[in-house]
C-alpha positions in Angstrom: -22.6 -17.3 4.0 -24.5 -14.1 3.4 -23.7 -11.2 5.8 -20.3 -12.7 6.7 -17.3 -10.8 5.6 -14.6 -13.1 4.3 -11.1 -12.1 5.1 -9.6 -10.0 2.4 -6.5 -11.6 0.8 -4.0 -10.3 -1.6 -3.9 -11.8 -5.1 -0.7 -10.2 -6.3 2.3 -8.7 -4.6 5.5 -6.9 -5.5 8.9 -8.1 -4.3 10.6 -5.6 -1.9 13.6 -7.8 -1.1 14.8 -11.3 -2.1 17.3 -13.1 0.1 18.7 -16.2 -1.5 19.8 -17.7 1.8 17.3 -16.1 4.1 17.8 -13.6 6.8 21.4 -13.3 8.1 20.4 -14.0 11.7 18.2 -17.0 10.8 19.4 -20.6 11.7 17.7 -21.9 8.5 19.3 -21.2 5.2 16.3 -21.0 2.8 15.3 -18.4 0.2 13.0 -15.7 1.5 11.3 -12.7 0.0 9.6 -9.7 1.5 6.6 -8.5 -0.6 3.9 -5.9 -0.5 0.3 -6.7 -1.6 -1.1 -4.8 -4.5 -4.6 -4.3 -3.2 -4.3 -3.5 0.6 -0.5 -3.0 0.8 -0.1 -6.0 3.1 3.5 -6.7 4.1 4.4 -10.4 3.8 7.3 -12.8 4.0 7.1 -15.5 1.4 9.1 -18.6 0.4 9.7 -18.9 -3.4 9.5 -22.3 -5.1 12.8 -24.2 -5.3 15.1 -22.9 -7.9 13.2 -19.6 -8.4 15.0 -16.3 -8.2 12.9 -13.1 -7.7 13.8 -9.6 -8.8 13.1 -6.5 -6.9 9.9 -4.9 -8.0 8.7 -8.1 -9.7 4.9 -8.7 -9.6 4.1 -12.2 -8.3 0.8 -14.1 -7.9 0.2 -15.0 -4.2 -3.6 -15.9 -4.4 -5.3 -19.2 -3.5 -4.9 -20.9 -6.9 -1.7 -22.5 -8.3 1.2 -20.1 -7.9 4.0 -20.2 -10.4 6.8 -18.7 -8.3 5.7 -18.6 -4.6 5.5 -21.8 -2.6 4.4 -20.5 0.8 3.2 -17.3 2.4 5.1 -17.5 5.7 3.7 -14.6 7.7 2.3 -11.1 7.7 5.0 -8.7 9.0 5.2 -5.2 10.4 7.0 -2.3 8.8 9.8 -2.6 11.4 10.5 -6.2 10.3 11.4 -5.1 6.8 15.0 -5.3 5.7 16.9 -2.1 4.8 16.6 -3.1 1.1 12.8 -3.6 1.4 12.5 -0.2 3.2 14.4 1.6 0.4 12.5 -0.2 -2.4 9.1 0.4 -0.8 8.4 4.1 -1.9 9.0 3.4 -5.5 6.9 0.3 -5.6 4.0 2.0 -3.6 4.1 4.9 -6.1 3.9 2.4 -9.0 0.9 0.6 -7.4 -0.8 4.0 -6.9 -0.2 5.0 -10.6 -1.4 1.7 -11.9 -4.6 2.0 -9.8 -5.1 5.7 -10.6 -8.9 5.4 -10.9 -9.2 3.9 -7.3 -7.3 6.8 -5.8 -8.9 9.5 -8.0 -12.2 8.1 -6.6 -10.9 8.7 -3.1 -10.4 12.4 -4.0 -14.0 12.4 -5.4 -15.7 10.6 -2.6 -13.7 11.1 0.7 -15.8 12.4 3.5 -15.4 13.8 7.0 -13.9 11.6 9.8 -15.6 13.6 12.5 -16.9 17.1 13.0 -13.4 18.6 13.1 -11.4 16.5 10.6 -11.9 15.4 7.0 -10.2 12.3 5.6 -8.5 14.3 2.8 -6.7 16.2 5.6 -4.9 13.0 6.5 -2.9 13.3 3.2 0.4 15.1 4.0 0.3 18.7 2.8 -3.5 19.1 2.7 -4.8 21.7 5.0 -8.1 23.6 5.3 -7.4 25.7 2.1 -6.6 22.7 -0.1 -9.5 20.8 1.4 -11.9 23.6 0.5 -10.5 23.9 -3.0 -10.8 20.1 -3.5 -14.4 19.9 -2.2 -15.4 23.0 -4.3 -13.8 21.6 -7.5 -15.2 18.1 -7.1 -18.7 19.4 -6.5 -18.6 21.2 -9.8 -17.3 18.1 -11.7 -15.7 14.9 -10.4 -12.0 14.5 -11.0 -11.1 12.3 -13.9 -7.3 11.7 -13.3 -4.4 12.8 -11.2 -3.5 15.4 -13.9 -7.0 16.7 -13.7 -6.7 17.2 -9.9 -3.3 19.0 -10.4 -4.7 21.2 -13.1 -7.8 22.2 -11.1 -6.3 22.7 -7.6 -3.5 25.3 -7.7 -0.5 24.8 -5.5 -1.4 21.2 -4.7 1.5 18.7 -4.7 1.6 15.7 -7.0 -1.5 13.6 -5.9 0.5 10.4 -6.5 3.1 11.6 -3.9 0.5 12.6 -1.4 -1.1 9.2 -1.5 2.2 7.4 -1.5 3.4 9.3 1.5 0.2 8.6 3.4 0.4 4.8 2.6 4.0 4.8 3.9 2.9 6.5 7.1 0.1 3.9 7.5 2.5 1.0 6.9 4.7 2.3 9.7 1.7 1.6 11.9 1.4 4.6 14.2 -1.7 6.3 12.7 -5.1 7.0 14.4 -6.9 6.5 11.1 -6.2 4.2 8.2 -7.4 5.1 4.7 -5.6 2.6 2.4 -3.8 0.0 4.6 -5.3 -2.6 6.8 -3.5 -2.0 10.1 -1.2 -4.7 11.4 -1.5 -5.5 15.0 1.2 -7.8 16.4 0.0 -10.7 18.3 1.7 -11.3 21.6 2.0 -14.9 22.7 
């Protein structure tokens, strides 16, 4: 229907951890994988199809159509439910997703606006203070940024934009932020 927002679902995800016999504390011994969505960085637990082995960092289809490797999306999970392997794999995979979607994140630098009268959304990126903020706004008003390397070249002393965004996404995934720029916040449901 028009005007109704359909729930945003991930189409593809990257494998953070694959457990052939499930979690060690689980009573059921079935293969289980923890994955992160490509579009909204949704953390999920999935069951692979019988006989399928998944590799860390592998991109898998989890959309509504016929899936080749994933049988079932079991649940959305919180950051603290990730295994140690998933937590250690996460930064590299998030950085790869950011690099592969460079245009989307460069557009963020070009279009980000104020959150309120005191705070700008660019300041939520780790390492961006008032001086960097002023330099970014001045540079983008002269000419929109075209790439991460363009941002780095035009803003002296700014850290790697990929790392800034990756670090922010990781903080948002941990779930203790006031504002969310890239991740749909996960709220645990208490029964």
